[in-house]
C-alpha positions in Angstrom: 17.8 68.3 -10.3 15.2 71.0 -10.6 12.0 71.1 -8.7 10.0 71.8 -11.9 11.2 68.5 -13.4 10.5 66.5 -10.2 6.9 67.8 -10.2 6.4 67.1 -13.8 7.3 63.5 -13.3 5.1 63.4 -10.2 2.1 64.8 -12.2 2.7 62.2 -14.9 2.8 59.3 -12.4 -0.5 60.6 -10.7 -2.1 60.6 -14.3 -0.9 57.1 -14.9 -2.2 55.9 -11.5 -5.7 57.6 -12.2 -6.0 55.8 -15.6 -5.1 52.5 -14.1 -8.2 52.1 -11.9 -7.5 48.5 -11.0 -4.2 49.5 -9.4 -5.8 52.5 -7.8 -8.5 50.3 -6.3 -5.9 47.9 -4.9 -3.8 50.7 -3.4 -6.9 52.3 -1.7 -9.1 49.3 -0.9 -6.9 46.5 0.0 -5.2 48.2 3.0 -8.5 49.3 4.4 -10.1 45.8 3.8 -7.1 44.1 5.7 -7.5 46.7 8.5 -11.1 45.9 9.0 -10.8 42.2 8.6 -7.9 41.6 10.8 -8.5 44.4 13.3 -11.6 42.5 14.2 -10.3 39.0 13.7 -7.0 39.3 15.7 -8.5 39.1 19.2 -6.9 37.2 22.0 -9.8 37.6 24.3 -11.9 34.5 24.8 -15.6 34.9 24.8 -18.7 33.0 23.8 -17.4 29.8 25.3 -19.8 27.0 24.6 -20.9 25.6 28.0 -22.7 22.3 28.7 -24.1 21.7 32.3 -24.6 18.5 34.1 -26.8 19.5 36.9 -27.2 16.5 39.4 -28.8 18.7 42.1 -31.4 20.9 40.3 -31.9 23.2 43.1 -32.0 27.0 43.5 -28.3 26.8 44.5 -27.3 24.9 41.4 -29.2 27.3 39.1 -27.4 30.2 40.8 -24.1 28.7 39.8 -25.2 28.1 36.2 -26.6 31.7 36.2 -23.2 33.0 37.3 -21.5 31.4 34.4 -23.9 32.6 31.9 -24.2 36.2 33.2 -20.4 36.5 33.3 -20.6 37.4 29.6 -17.8 34.6 28.9 -20.0 31.5 28.6 -22.9 30.6 26.4 -25.1 27.7 27.7 -25.5 25.3 24.7 -26.8 22.2 26.3 -27.7 20.3 29.4 -26.4 16.8 29.8 -27.2 13.9 32.1 -24.0 11.8 32.0 -20.3 11.9 31.3 -20.8 10.2 28.0 -23.1 12.8 26.7 -20.5 15.5 27.8 -17.7 13.6 26.1 -19.7 13.5 22.8 -20.4 17.2 22.9 -16.7 18.1 23.5 -15.5 15.6 20.8 -17.9 17.2 18.3 -16.6 20.7 19.3 -20.2 21.7 20.4 -19.0 22.4 24.0 -15.7 23.6 25.2 -16.4 23.3 28.8 -18.8 21.1 31.0 -20.0 22.2 34.4 -20.7 19.1 36.6 -22.7 20.0 39.6 -22.9 17.2 42.3 -26.1 16.1 44.1 -27.2 17.8 47.3 -25.1 20.8 46.5 -27.5 23.3 47.9 -28.2 21.6 51.2 -24.6 20.9 51.8 -23.8 24.6 51.1 -26.4 25.7 53.6 -24.7 23.6 56.2 -21.3 25.0 55.5 -19.9 21.9 54.0 -17.2 22.1 51.3 -18.6 20.9 48.0 -16.5 20.0 44.9 -17.7 21.4 41.6 -16.1 19.8 38.6 -15.2 21.8 35.4 -14.3 19.7 32.4 -12.4 21.7 29.8 -11.4 20.7 26.2 -7.6 21.0 26.2 -6.9 20.8 22.4 -6.3 24.6 22.5 -3.9 25.0 25.4 -4.2 28.9 25.6 -8.0 28.8 25.3 -8.2 26.1 27.9 -6.0 28.0 30.4 -8.2 31.1 29.9 -11.4 29.1 30.4 -10.0 27.6 33.6 -9.3 31.2 34.9 -12.7 32.3 34.1 -14.3 29.3 35.8 -12.1 29.6 39.0 -13.0 33.3 39.3 -16.6 32.8 38.9 -16.8 29.9 41.4 -14.7 31.8 43.9 -17.3 34.6 43.8 -20.1 31.9 44.2 -18.2 30.4 47.1 -17.9 33.8 48.9 -21.6 34.4 48.5 -22.5 30.9 49.7 -20.3 31.4 52.9 -22.4 34.4 53.8 -25.6 32.3 53.6 -24.1 29.2 55.4 -25.2 28.4 58.9 -21.5 27.6 59.8 -18.5 29.4 58.4 -15.6 27.1 57.3 -12.1 28.5 57.3 -11.5 27.8 53.6 -13.6 28.3 50.5 -17.0 26.5 50.6 -17.0 25.7 46.8 -14.0 23.6 46.0 -13.3 23.8 42.2 -12.0 20.5 40.6 -10.8 21.4 37.0 -10.2 18.6 34.6 -8.5 19.1 31.2 -9.3 16.6 28.6 -6.8 15.6 25.8 -4.1 17.9 27.0 -3.9 17.7 30.8 -0.6 19.3 30.9 -1.8 22.3 28.7 1.2 21.9 26.4 1.0 24.5 23.8 2.9 22.2 21.3 -0.3 20.0 21.0 -2.3 22.9 19.9 0.4 24.6 17.6 1.7 21.6 15.8 -1.7 20.6 14.1 -2.1 24.1 13.0 1.4 24.3 11.6 0.6 21.0 9.8 -2.4 22.7 8.1 -0.6 25.9 7.5 2.5 24.4 5.8 0.4 22.0 3.7 -1.8 24.9 2.5 1.1 27.1 1.5 3.2 24.6 -0.2 0.2 23.0 -2.2 -1.2 26.4 -3.4 2.2 28.0 -4.4 3.5 24.9 -6.2 0.4 24.5 -8.4 -0.3 28.1 -8.8 3.3 28.5 -10.4 3.0 25.5 -12.6 0.5 26.6 -15.2 1.9 30.1 -15.2 5.3 28.7 -15.8 4.0 27.1 -19.0 2.4 30.3 -20.0 5.7 32.3 -19.7 7.8 29.6 -21.5 5.2 29.4 -24.4 4.5 25.7 -24.0 0.9 26.3 -23.1 0.1 26.7 -26.9 1.6 23.2 -27.5 -0.6 21.7 -24.8 -3.7 23.5 -26.3 -3.0 21.9 -29.7 -2.6 18.4 -28.2 -5.7 16.0 -28.2 -6.1 16.6 -24.4 -9.2 17.7 -22.6 -9.1 20.3 -19.7 -10.2 17.7 -17.2 -7.4 15.3 -18.1 -4.9 18.2 -18.1 -6.1 19.4 -14.5 -5.9 15.9 -13.1 -2.5 15.3 -14.7 -1.2 18.6 -13.4 -2.6 17.8 -9.9 -1.5 14.2 -9.3 2.2 14.8 -9.0 1.8 17.8 -6.7 -0.7 15.9 -4.7 1.6 13.0 -4.2 4.5 15.4 -3.2 2.4 17.4 -0.8 1.0 14.2 0.7 4.5 12.9 1.2 5.7 16.2 2.6 2.7 16.5 5.0 3.2 12.9 6.3 6.9 13.7 6.9 5.9 16.7 9.0 3.4 14.6 11.0 6.0 11.9 11.7 8.7 14.5 12.6 6.1 16.2 14.9 5.6 13.0 16.7 9.3 12.5 17.2 10.3 16.1 18.0 7.3 17.4 19.8 5.6 14.2 21.2 2.4 14.7 19.1 0.2 11.8 20.0 -1.6 9.6 17.4 -4.8 8.5 19.2 -7.1 7.9 16.2 -7.0 6.2 12.8 -4.1 6.5 10.3 -6.6 5.8 7.5 -9.0 8.7 8.6 -6.0 10.9 9.0 -4.8 10.3 5.5 -8.4 10.7 4.2 -8.7 14.1 5.8 -5.3 15.2 4.7 -6.1 14.2 1.1 -9.3 16.1 0.9 -7.6 19.1 2.5 -4.6 19.0 0.0 -7.0 18.4 -2.9 -8.7 21.7 -2.2 -5.5 23.5 -1.7 -4.3 22.1 -5.1 -7.5 23.2 -6.7 -7.0 26.8 -5.4 -3.5 27.0 -6.7 -4.8 25.8 -10.2 -7.5 28.4 -10.0 -5.0 31.1 -9.3 -2.8 30.0 -12.2 -5.6 30.4 -14.7 -5.9 34.1 -13.5 -2.4 35.2 -13.1 -0.1 35.9 -16.1 3.2 35.9 -14.5 4.9 33.8 -11.8 5.3 36.9 -9.5 1.6 37.7 -9.6 0.7 34.0 -9.1 3.1 33.8 -6.1 1.6 37.0 -4.5 -2.0 35.8 -5.1 -1.1 32.3 -3.7 0.5 33.9 -0.6 -2.5 36.2 0.1 -5.2 33.6 -0.4 -3.5 30.8 1.6 -1.0 32.4 4.2 -3.4 35.0 5.7 -6.8 33.1 5.8 -5.0 29.9 7.2 -3.0 31.8 9.8 -5.8 34.3 11.0 -9.1 32.9 10.1 -9.0 29.1 10.7 -8.9 29.0 14.5 -5.2 28.1 14.3 -4.1 31.2 16.5 -7.2 33.2 17.2 -10.5 31.6 18.5 -13.2 31.9 16.0 -15.9 32.2 18.6 -14.5 35.5 19.8 -14.7 37.0 16.3 -17.6 39.3 15.3 -20.4 37.6 13.4 -19.3 39.1 9.9 -15.8 37.7 10.4 -17.0 34.4 11.5 -19.2 34.2 8.4 -15.8 34.6 6.3 -14.2 31.8 8.2 -16.6 29.3 6.7 -14.9 29.5 3.3 -11.4 28.8 4.8 -10.7 25.1 4.3 -8.2 25.1 7.1 -11.1 25.7 9.6 -12.6 22.2 8.8 -9.3 20.5 8.6 -8.0 21.6 11.9 -11.2 20.3 13.6 -10.7 16.9 11.9 -7.1 16.7 12.5 -7.3 17.5 16.3 -10.1 15.1 16.6 -8.1 12.3 15.2 -4.6 13.0 16.6 -5.6 14.4 20.0 -8.9 12.8 20.8 -8.9 9.5 18.8 -12.5 10.3 17.8 -14.3 8.4 15.1 -15.6 9.8 11.8 -19.1 10.4 13.2 -17.7 13.3 15.2 -16.3 15.3 12.3 -18.0 13.9 9.1 -19.5 17.3 8.4 -16.0 18.8 8.3 -15.0 16.1 5.7 -18.1 16.9 3.6 -17.1 20.7 3.7 -13.6 19.7 2.4 -15.1 17.5 -0.4 -17.3 20.4 -1.4 -14.4 23.0 -1.4 -12.1 20.7 -3.4 -14.8 19.8 -5.9 -15.8 23.6 -6.3 -12.1 24.7 -6.8 -11.0 22.0 -9.3 -14.3 22.5 -11.2 -13.8 26.3 -11.4 -10.2 25.9 -12.5 -11.2 23.3 -15.2 -14.0 25.7 -16.5 -11.7 28.8 -16.6 -9.0 26.8 -18.4 -11.4 25.5 -20.9 -12.8 29.0 -21.6 -9.2 30.1 -22.2 -8.5 27.4 -24.6 -11.5 28.0 -26.7 
C-alpha cells in the first residue's frame, strides 16, 4: 500500500465531502450545537427556586429572614400568601417550590432569646431538588439564628431559630417517585415516535406507497388510520408501565384515572404526530430511526425537567424547553399521580399538549398531501 494511493483516496473523499454541503454542515454544526445546548442544560445545580412567604409577624426580624433567602442567590420571591390553602395552591400549580412560614411574634421572641420554630414547606415531587432546597434553607436559617443570638438579651445554649422542614407529596424523599413518572414519559415518547416514524417509510421502501396514493383515500383518513393502531398499542403499553410501577415501585395514584388517561392520550397523540412528521421527511428506515431517536430521546431526557431542573437552565435553553411536550406532560402526570390535584391546576399543560398534537398531525398531513400531488 503506497502513500501516494492513500493520499489520492483521501483527496477524493475530501472533494466529495466538500460537494455534499448538507453532510458537511451536519458534521461541523451538529456537534457544536449539542455542545452548546447540553453543556448549558446539563446542570445539577439548583437555583432560581420559586419561594412563597407566609409572614405572620411582619416585623423587621421577619423581613430580615426573607431578605436572607432572596439575597442568597438560590431563591426568587414569587408570592406572599396568608394561609396554608394559598400555599398549597401555589405548590400544586408549580408556581412555588418552597413556602417559608414565619410565626407571629417572631421578632419579639428572638430578642428575648426564646427559640422560635420557622417552618419551610417544600414540594417533594422531585426528591433530588427537594433535598437540595432543604439544605439551602437549613444553612440560611442557621446563619440567621447565629445573628439573632448575638442580638438577643439572653443566650440560649442551642440555636435560637429552630427549622421545621415539611416535605409535601414525598415526605420520605424517595427518588423512585420522581424518576418513575419521568420514565413513563420517556418510554412513551420513544416507543410512539419510533413506531410511527418507521411505518410510512416502510411502505416507501416496499413500494406499497404508490398503491396507497392511487386508492380513493384522503391524506387525513390515511393519517388517522395510520395513527389509531399505534395509539392503541402505545396507550396499552403506557398503562401497563404505570400499573407495573405501582406494583414494583409503590407509585401512588392520588388523582383521577380519567384525567390520567386524558393527559396520556394527548401526550401520545403528539408523539405519534411527530413520528408521522419524521416519516414524511425520511427516505429510509435507518434515517427515520436516527431522526426519531434524536428528536425524542434527547429532548425528553435532557430538556423536560425529567433529570435536570429547568429553572436552573439559562434563559435561551429554557425557551427551547417550551417546545418539548414531555415538559407539560410531566407536570400533569406528577400533579395527578403524586398530588391528586384537579384539572384546574394543570389545564394549561393540557392545552399545550393539544396544540402540540394538533400542529404535528396537521403538518404531517400537509407534507404527505404535497408528496401525493
